[in-house]
LOROLUM-346627 format. One line per 4 residues: number of its first residue (from 0); their letters; for each residue x, y, z of C-alpha. Coordinates in steps of 0.1 Angstrom, whole numbers. Each point is the difference from the previous one (the first is absolute). Layout:
BEGIN
NUM> A> X Y Z ~ ...
END
This chain:
BEGIN
0> XXXX> 91 -2 -117 ~ 14 -12 -33 ~ 22 -23 -5 ~ 30 8 -18
4> XXXX> 15 -33 -19 ~ 24 33 -22 ~ 16 3 31 ~ 38 -15 13
8> XXXX> -17 -13 32 ~ -18 -33 6 ~ -11 -22 24 ~ 4 -33 -13
12> XXXX> -25 -31 21 ~ 14 -33 2 ~ -35 -23 3 ~ 18 -30 -2
16> XXXX> 16 12 39 ~ -34 5 12 ~ -13 -35 -12 ~ 33 -12 17
20> XXXX> -5 17 30 ~ -38 -13 -1 ~ 13 -41 -4 ~ 20 8 31
24> XXXX> -29 13 22 ~ -21 -25 -9 ~ 29 -28 13 ~ 5 16 31
28> XXXX> -38 5 6 ~ -9 -33 -8 ~ -33 -9 -22 ~ -23 15 27
32> XXXX> -2 35 -12 ~ -14 17 -30 ~ 25 23 -11 ~ -20 35 -7
36> XXXX> 27 22 -20 ~ -9 37 11 ~ 14 22 -30 ~ -19 33 14
40> XXXX> 23 38 -7 ~ 4 -22 -36 ~ 17 -25 18 ~ 21 17 17
44> XXXX> 14 24 -22 ~ 3 -33 -25 ~ -31 -1 -21 ~ -28 -15 9
48> XXXX> -16 -13 -34 ~ 33 -14 -10 ~ 6 -17 34 ~ -34 -12 2
52> XXXX> 0 -14 -31 ~ 32 -18 1 ~ -11 -18 32 ~ -36 0 1
56> XXXX> 9 -42 0 ~ 26 2 26 ~ -28 19 24 ~ -39 -14 12
60> XXXX> -11 41 -3 ~ 14 32 2 ~ -6 31 24 ~ 8 38 -6
64> XXXX> -14 35 19 ~ -30 11 -15 ~ -24 -6 -34 ~ 18 16 -25
68> XXXX> 27 -23 9 ~ -19 -31 -1 ~ -25 12 -34 ~ 40 6 -21
72> XXXX> 7 -36 16 ~ -35 -11 -24 ~ 7 20 -25 ~ 29 -16 -9
76> XXXX> -17 -33 2 ~ 11 -13 35 ~ -24 -23 14 ~ 11 -15 34
80> XXXX> -20 17 27 ~ 11 38 11 ~ -5 10 35 ~ -1 39 9
84> XXXX> 17 6 30 ~ -19 27 12 ~ -31 17 2 ~ -10 12 -34
88> XXXX> -28 30 -8 ~ -38 -19 10 ~ -8 17 -40 ~ 22 -21 -17
92> XXXX> -13 -35 15 ~ -18 -7 -34 ~ 34 7 -15 ~ 18 -32 24
96> XXXX> -31 -22 -10 ~ -4 2 -33 ~ 42 -7 -6 ~ 1 -31 30
100> XXXX> 20 22 22 ~ -2 -12 39 ~ -2 33 20 ~ 15 5 39
104> XXXX> -25 8 28 ~ 19 24 18 ~ -33 9 24 ~ -37 0 3
108> XXXX> -5 33 -5 ~ 15 -8 -37 ~ -20 -29 -3 ~ -35 14 5
112> XXXX> 9 27 -26 ~ 4 -31 -22 ~ -30 -14 3 ~ -23 31 3
116> XXXX> 11 -1 -39 ~ -32 -15 -25 ~ 23 -25 -13 ~ 3 -42 1
120> XXXX> 25 -6 21 ~ -2 -33 2 ~ 32 -9 -23 ~ 27 23 23
124> XXXX> 25 -17 19 ~ 16 17 30 ~ 27 -1 28 ~ -4 16 34
128> XXXX> 27 22 15 ~ 7 -4 36 ~ 24 25 15 ~ 18 -23 25
132> XXXX> 21 32 1 ~ 16 17 -30 ~ -25 27 5 ~ -9 6 -34
136> XXXX> -36 -20 -13 ~ -15 -26 18 ~ -28 -10 22 ~ 16 2 39
140> XXXX> -31 -21 13 ~ -9 -32 -6 ~ -37 11 4 ~ 6 24 -27
144> XXXX> 10 -28 -20 ~ -34 -22 6 ~ -17 27 -13 ~ 18 4 -34
148> XXXX> -4 -39 -2 ~ -41 7 7 ~ 2 25 -25 ~ 13 -18 -26
152> XXXX> -15 -31 1 ~ -34 21 6 ~ 9 16 -33 ~ 17 -32 -20
156> XXXX> 32 13 6 ~ 28 -29 -4 ~ 23 6 34 ~ 30 -17 -15
160> XXXX> 29 7 20 ~ 12 22 36 ~ 34 15 -1 ~ 23 22 25
164> XXXX> 31 16 -4 ~ 29 1 17 ~ 19 32 10 ~ 38 -12 14
168> XXXX> 5 -39 -19 ~ 29 11 -15 ~ 20 16 36 ~ 17 -18 23
172> XXXX> -20 6 33 ~ -27 -26 -8 ~ -27 21 33 ~ -24 15 -23
176> XXXX> 0 -30 -25 ~ -10 -20 30 ~ -26 19 12 ~ -19 6 -36
180> XXXX> 4 -37 -8 ~ -17 -2 33 ~ -24 18 -8 ~ -15 -8 -34
184> XXXX> 5 -36 13 ~ -24 7 28 ~ -22 21 -28 ~ -6 -32 -19
188> XXXX> -10 -25 28 ~ -25 27 9 ~ -11 1 -35 ~ -37 -6 -16
192> XXXX> 14 -26 -17 ~ 31 2 -25 ~ 3 2 -38 ~ 19 -19 -23
196> XXXX> 33 22 5 ~ 19 11 31 ~ 32 17 -2 ~ 23 27 12
200> XXXX> 33 -6 -15 ~ 18 23 -22 ~ 31 -8 -11 ~ 18 10 30
204> XXXX> -22 -20 24 ~ 6 -30 -27 ~ 37 7 5 ~ 5 -2 39
208> XXXX> -34 -12 9 ~ -4 -35 -19 ~ -27 -11 29 ~ -25 31 -9
212> XXXX> -4 -9 -33 ~ -32 -11 -7 ~ -21 -3 -34 ~ 18 29 -18
216> XXXX> 29 11 -3 ~ 1 37 -12 ~ 34 1 -15 ~ 16 36 -9
220> XXXX> 32 11 1 ~ 22 -28 1 ~ -23 -11 -32 ~ 22 26 -11
224> XXXX> 35 -16 11 ~ 5 27 30 ~ -2 -2 35 ~ -32 16 21
228> XXXX> 25 9 29 ~ 27 15 -18 ~ 31 -14 18 ~ -13 -1 35
232> XXXX> -9 -41 -3 ~ 14 -28 -24 ~ -17 -14 -26 ~ -4 -38 6
236> XXXX> 4 -7 -36 ~ 14 19 -32 ~ -20 25 -19 ~ 9 13 -36
240> XXXX> -5 34 -6 ~ -25 10 -33 ~ 7 36 0 ~ 31 18 -18
244> XXXX> -5 36 -4 ~ 29 17 -25 ~ 12 31 -23 ~ 24 10 -18
248> XXXX> 23 27 3 ~ -12 28 -30 ~ 29 24 5 ~ 33 5 16
252> XXXX> 19 29 10 ~ 39 8 20 ~ -10 25 24 ~ 28 18 17
256> XXXX> 5 4 34 ~ -21 25 22 ~ -28 -6 -19 ~ -36 0 13
260> XXXX> -25 -28 -17 ~ -40 -1 1 ~ -27 19 19 ~ 10 19 29
264> XXXX> 35 -10 -9 ~ 0 -25 29 ~ 29 -16 -17 ~ 37 17 -5
268> XXXX> 24 -21 -12 ~ 34 0 17 ~ 24 -11 -35 ~ 0 -5 -35
272> XXXX> -35 -22 -5 ~ -16 -21 -27 ~ -37 6 5 ~ -30 -20 -22
276> XXXX> -30 8 -3 ~ -28 -23 -1 ~ -38 2 -12 ~ -17 -9 36
280> XXXX> -15 24 29 ~ -31 -2 25 ~ -17 -2 -26 ~ 9 -39 -7
284> XXXX> -2 1 41 ~ 38 3 0 ~ -9 27 32 ~ 24 33 8
288> XXXX> 11 -25 34 ~ 25 -19 -25 ~ 27 27 -1 ~ 29 -18 18
292> XXXX> -12 -33 -11 ~ 20 -20 -33 ~ -12 -18 -30 ~ 22 -25 -17
296> XXXX> 21 9 -32 ~ 22 -27 -12 ~ -5 -24 27 ~ 9 33 19
300> XXXX> -14 13 29 ~ -6 45 -14 ~ -12 24 24 ~ -32 22 -7
304> XXXX> 12 36 1 ~ -24 27 4 ~ -38 1 12 ~ -19 -23 -28
308> XXXX> -21 18 -24 ~ -31 -4 -13 ~ 6 -21 -35 ~ 42 -3 10
312> XXXX> 27 -6 24 ~ 38 4 -3 ~ 24 -24 15 ~ 37 1 6
316> XXXX> 23 -25 -23 ~ 32 -8 1 ~ 9 1 -31 ~ -13 10 -33
320> XXXX> -27 -25 -16 ~ -16 -1 -35 ~ -37 14 -7 ~ -27 -24 14
324> XXXX> 21 -22 15 ~ -20 -21 29 ~ -7 14 35 ~ -14 -23 25
328> XXXX> -29 14 27 ~ -7 -31 15 ~ 12 -36 -15 ~ 33 -10 -3
332> XXXX> 31 10 -22 ~ 28 -23 2 ~ 3 -15 37 ~ -14 31 13
336> XXXX> -35 5 9 ~ -29 25 6 ~ -34 -15 19 ~ -29 20 8
340> XXXX> 5 -5 35 ~ 33 16 1 ~ -16 28 -21 ~ -22 1 30
344> XXXX> 23 0 22 ~ 12 31 -12 ~ -33 23 -1 ~ -10 -19 39
348> XXXX> -28 -13 -14 ~ -10 -39 -16 ~ 7 -20 -32 ~ -36 2 -7
352> XXXX> -2 35 -5 ~ 28 1 -20 ~ -18 -25 -20 ~ -31 19 -3
356> XXXX> 15 34 -9 ~ 15 -10 -36 ~ -29 23 -16 ~ -15 -20 -30
360> XXXX> 22 27 -22 ~ 27 -29 5 ~ -7 -28 -30 ~ 0 -31 19
364> XXXX> 17 -27 -24 ~ -15 -35 9 ~ 30 -27 -3 ~ -26 -37 -7
END
């Protein structure tokens, strides 16, 4: 999708806020763990290249979801270690080798496909994934992990790390978390040998389970200033949200009582009403579920009326405003504020999804 720099809608990303959040985590966790910034999914919608370039001196490495995300960083001169957190297509391992990208081994079957290729793997670095209860990828039995280690040694591949991922670290009930923790600990104790890096903590684990932090802290959503639990658990320290989403009024009109608005005629005015139109819709990631929520205009909450269209939506104004008046969807206007978590609560989802759905059509503007 092509970015639209000549449109009225922009996402401003405060790179200083992201750096400040990293510094707060370093102070909170102490000097032991390395901080690896998670910049998958275009840095949670913030822009992977710009964010990675800005914070490269603040972190020891980066985590991404797939090979193309890793290659994007290398193509833009990011030189710190990059770990892909899922298995890649085995036939593309040569690209990872060429660009010094660290891979995840999700299973013995996967590594067998890799070593079956006729290429020199002696410079390849890998981390083995352990499924302690998340259920996505990773080995479940230590015998499989030890067989993987044997295979790595036989082909000269560097066994650099081993990790797991917690499913409920951001929830108040700790029963599942403790079960996964015990499984991973027992797994490590039975491992033939341990690698340089043992890591299991995502952002939520680091915030509320600091005793679990090991060699690497994989810092994700809170690097961008948001609470991974939404509003379930209080943060131990204040974070700075990095992204604000704004647009402008492109059309203002007065509509008489009894008029319907939008597709499906789902909204009807009960009195003479000022209606504003803005250039933002579900193709930008502002889903149809946002009808009935609000935006900020002149520091006031204004309801979204009618169904959100692909490219535009309408809001109910308290008065006539000039074209070009700023409309805030995420961020602060005066003393009023709308957070990505507020949006997520309305949609019945999480703040991660809200940010990741902001499409590439919305231009990112970076505040240094």
